[in-house]
N, C-alpha and C positions, 0 to 999 in steps of 0.2 A: 664494519661490525657484523656480527652474526645476528640473524633474525631472532627476536625474542621468542623463547620457547612457547610462551602462552599464545602468541599470535600464530605460530606454526600449528599448534594443536587446534586452535580455533579454525584455521583454514581447513584442516583435514576433517574436523567434525562438521563443518559447514558443507563441504563437498559431499560427505556421506548423507547428511540430512536431506539435501535436495533429492537424492535418489530414493531415500526412504519415503518421501512424499508421493512418489510415483509408483510405489510398489502395488497399491490396490488397483491400478489401471489395467484395462485390457488393451491389447496392442492397437485396436482401432481407435481408442480414445486419444492416442498420442498426436494425431494429425489434424483433429477437428478444429476449425476456426469459424464459429458461428457469426461473429461480427468483427469489425475492424479492431476494436479496443481489446479483444481477447486474442491471445497468442496460443498456438498449439503447445501442449506440454513438451513435446520433443524439441521445439524451438527454444524454449527456456533452458532445457538441458544443454543445448548447443551454444546458446548465446553466453551463458555464464561461464562456459569453458573458453570460448573465443576471447572473452575479456582478459583472462589471465594469459592466454597465448599471445594476444596482440600487445598488451601493455607491460607484460613482465618478461616472458620467455623470448619473444621475437627480438626484442631490443637489448636484452641483457645476458641471456644464457649463451655461452660460447658453443658454437657449432650446433645450435638447436635447429632441427628440421621440422618444418610445418607438417602437421598430420595430413592435410589435404589442401592443395592450392586454392580450391574454390570455397573453402569453408568461411573465409573472411567475408566473402560476398554474401553467403547464405545467412550468416549469424551476426553480422553487424546490425545495429538497430537504428540509432539516430545520429551516429558520429559521422557527420558530413566530412570532416577534415581527415578521416582515416581512409575513406575510399568508397567505392560503389557498394550498393546493398540491395537486397530484395525489397521491393515495395511492401510495406507492412500488410496491406490488404491481401497480398499473395502468399503469406506464410502458410496458409492452409493448403496451398497447392503443392507444397514440398513433400510429395510422397517419397521422394528420394532426397537426401540420404535416408536410409531406413533407420529404425530405432536401434537396432543392434549396432549399426555403424556409429551412431551418435554415442552410445554407451562406450564403445571402443575408443572414441575420441576423448571422452571424459577421462577414462582410465589412463590414456596416453599422456594427456596434459597434466593430470594430477600427479602422476609419478614423476614426470619431468620437473614439475614445480618442487616436489619434495627433494629430489636429487639435487637440483640447483641450489635450493635454500640451505640444505644441510652441508653442502660442500664448499659454498662460496661466501665471501664477505660481501655484504650489500650496504648501500648507502641508506641514510635516514630517509631520503626522498623516495627511494624504491620501496622501503618498508611501508611508507605511507600509502603508496600506490597499492601494495598488496592488501593493506588494511581496508582501503576503499573497495577493492575487489571482493573481499570477504563480505562487507556490508552490502555491496551491490548484489551479491548472490543471495543474501538474506532477504533483500527486497523482492527478488524474484521468487523466493520460496513462498512469500505471501501472495504474490501474483499467481503462482502455480496453483495454490489452494483456491483462490477466488476464480481463476480461469477454469479450473476443473469443475467448480460448482456451476459456473455458467454453462459449460459444455453439457454436463449431465442434467442440469436443471432445465435445459431447453430440449432435451431428449423427450419425445412424447411418452416414454415409459417412466420418466422420472426415477432412474435407477439410483441406488445408494452408492456413495463412494466408500464410506467406512462407518462402522458403528462405534468407532473409538474417538470420534471428533465431537466434542461437546460445544455446541454453539450457544446454547441458551441458559447459561448459568444465571440464576436469579439472585439479585441483591436482597439480602435479608434485612438490612437496616431500614429504619424509617426515614422518610424524606424530611430534610431540614433546609432552610434557606440560610446560607452562610453570608454574613456581612463582611465585605472587604472594604476597609476604609480608604478614603481618597489619599492621594499622595504620589510621590515619585517612586517608581519601581524599576529595578534593574532587569533588563531583558537581554537574552542571548547567552551563548555558551562561553563559559570562562574557565572550565576545568581542563587544563592543558594535558592532564593524564588520561583523559577520556576521549574516545573518538567522537567526532561530529562532522557533519557536512559543511561545506563552505557557506551555505545559506543560513546557517545558525550563528555564524561568526559576526562580529561587530557589536560587542557588548555596548549597550546604550541605555539611557533612562527614558521612561515614558510616564507622562502624568496620567493617572487614572482617577476618574471620579468615583465617589462612593457608589457601590452597587451590591446587589445580592446575587448569589449563584446557587443553584441546586446541588446538593450533595449526591443526587441520584440522576441517572440517565432517564430519559423518557421511556416508558414501557410500551409494549404492544397493546396492552389494555387501554392505555390513554389514547393511543393513536386510533384504535377502533372507534372511540368516542368521536374523534375528529371526523372520521369517515362517515359515521352514522348521522352526524350533525350537518352533513352536506359540504364538508370542507373542500372536496374536489370540484364542487359546482359553484362555489362562491368566488367570483372573479375578484372581489375586493381584497382577498387574502394573498393574492399572487402578484409577483412581478409580471409585467407585460410579456416579457420573453418567456417566463415560466408558463404563463397561461397558453401561449402559442404551442409550447412544448407539450402540455397536457392534451390539447386538442389533436395535435399531429400524431402523437404516439398513443392516444387513447388510454392515458394513465388514470387508474382508478384506485390504486393501492400500492404499497411498497413492492419492490421486486420479490419474486418467489412466493407471494401470497396467492392463494386460490380459494375462491368462494364455491363451496360444494354443498348443495342442499342446505342453504342458509347457514352454513357454518364455515368459519375461516380455517384454512390449513396453510401450512408453510412448508415449502421444500427446503430441506436441510441436507447437509452432506451425508446424513444417515437415512435420507429418503423423505417422503411426504408424511408429515405428522400434523395432528391438530395444533393450532396456534398456541404457543406457550404464552399465556396472557401476561404473566408477571415478569417475563424476560425483557431485557433491554431491546428496544426497537432497533432494527438494522435494515440495511439495503435501501436507504432513502437518499434522494438527491439533496443538494443544498436548497433547491427550489421548494421541496417538500418540508425540509426542516424550517425554512423561513416562514412558510405559510402556516405551519402548525404553531410556531411561536406567535405569529400575528393573531391567530385564533384564540390563543391563551392570553392575549393582551400582554405578552412579554417579548423577549428578543433572544437572539443568540449572543453569547459573549464574543468579544474580540479575542484574537489570539494572545494579546498582551494581558487581558483580564484573565484568560485561562491560565497563563503561565504564572501570574501573580497569585492565583487562588489554588493551584493544583495540589499544594501540600495539605489542603484541608479536606480533600475527598479522594476516594479510590478511583483510579482510571486504568484503562488498558483493555477493556472488553470490546469497545467500539471506538473506531476513529470518530472524533467529534467535530462536526462542522462548526466553523467560527464565522463571524461576520467580516473577517479580514481578507482583503485581496492579497494574493501572493505577490510580494514585491520585495526589493532588496532592502536590507538593513542599512543604516548609515555607514558610509565608507566601505560598502561591499565591493570586493574585487574578484572577478572570475579568475580561477587558476589558469596558468598558461597552458597552451597545447590542447589536445583533444579532450582532456578531462575537464576543461573549462566549459564544455558543452553539457556537462552532467546536470546542472541545475539552472544556471543563469538564463539560458535562452528560453526557459519556460515561464518566466516571470511576467505573464500577461494573460488576462482573461481567465484566471483560475482563483479558487478559494482555498484558504489554508484549513487543514484539519489537524487536530492535536491529539496526543495520547498514544494510541495503538489499538490493536484488536486481538481477538482470540486467534487470528491467523498470523499475527506478527511473530517473526522468529525470535528465539531466545537471545538475550543480550543485544537487542537491536534498537530499542527505543529509549527515550530519555525525556526529561521535562522540557528541553528546548527543541525537540525534533519537530520539523515543519513538513508535514505531508501536504500535498496539493493536488487538486483535481478540478476539471471543468465542472461547473455547477449542475449539469444534468446527469452526471455519471453516478451510478449507484450499485455497481457490481461488487464493490468492496464492502467490508463490514462497517458501514458508516451509520452513526446514530447522532443523537443530539442531547445537549444539556442546556436547560433554560437559564436565562439570567433576567434580572429586572432591576 
């Protein structure tokens, strides 16, 4: 069959959008890796290109020639079954290949993809791989934005990335507590016409007890109250592991908050600004979300409660921490081959987040989307919604 035109157009738009994100960068910004969990922007550009070369062109396009024999080693990430790779902590040491070479690599592979897809019949299985590749690149677009923020936000000059990125849109509606009645709720992805990842499949029923959930995210203003009430000094609010993390890392506030002359400021992609008090809180760990909920004598919703209630509130500005561990749904089966490494092998020691954020790519999230991170990580646009 021929590839669906909508998917081909989405592929081209996605490839272009990744490069648009990088336009405000200076050449020196492309190679910086301040910590292990942040990747240099130029690595994202190369990795999202390698994915299509490795899983689409190399195996399916007749007479396709690799752009460079070493790029699979440089731009593989965690696909152990595909071959050797650069250790993640060493991505910032890749001064070569240069940025210009990587953009040439992107152009080469994108054009080869278009030529192959326009001229050849493909299987449904291959179209599914291409669709995964598109959404994989959308994931990396969000990572690009948050990694760029970490890179620039840890530069002593706190330079702005762009004045056109609005992080702190304020919710104008009043807070309400929404009652969700007890009962059996259907969880998981069932729309066969809409893309989803394998970890969303396995539609099943979950019994949920009667509960209330806020129609608004917790705001910066509310979190300042927590800080001023000594929340970070009260050991009784924290998990033991979280308390150790606070002491070891000297955590006193959310990431990117700065106390200057008794006033709170926040580093944003537009630079350092006074804290927007009414804006939704962001850049907090699961540990902090849990402790705040404890302080309020409330809790975080489970991912199943969130999915059952999401139609009653607006979501998408912040990834929302849940109380659920990232684990497989009933009858979960990893896909065969290397793509089976995409989600399944990470189902340990991580917490689920739901919704999406202001950095999430267009047409990428949905009500069943399951994001997941280790509980101490907070460089994403993570926030929280209270339940009781």
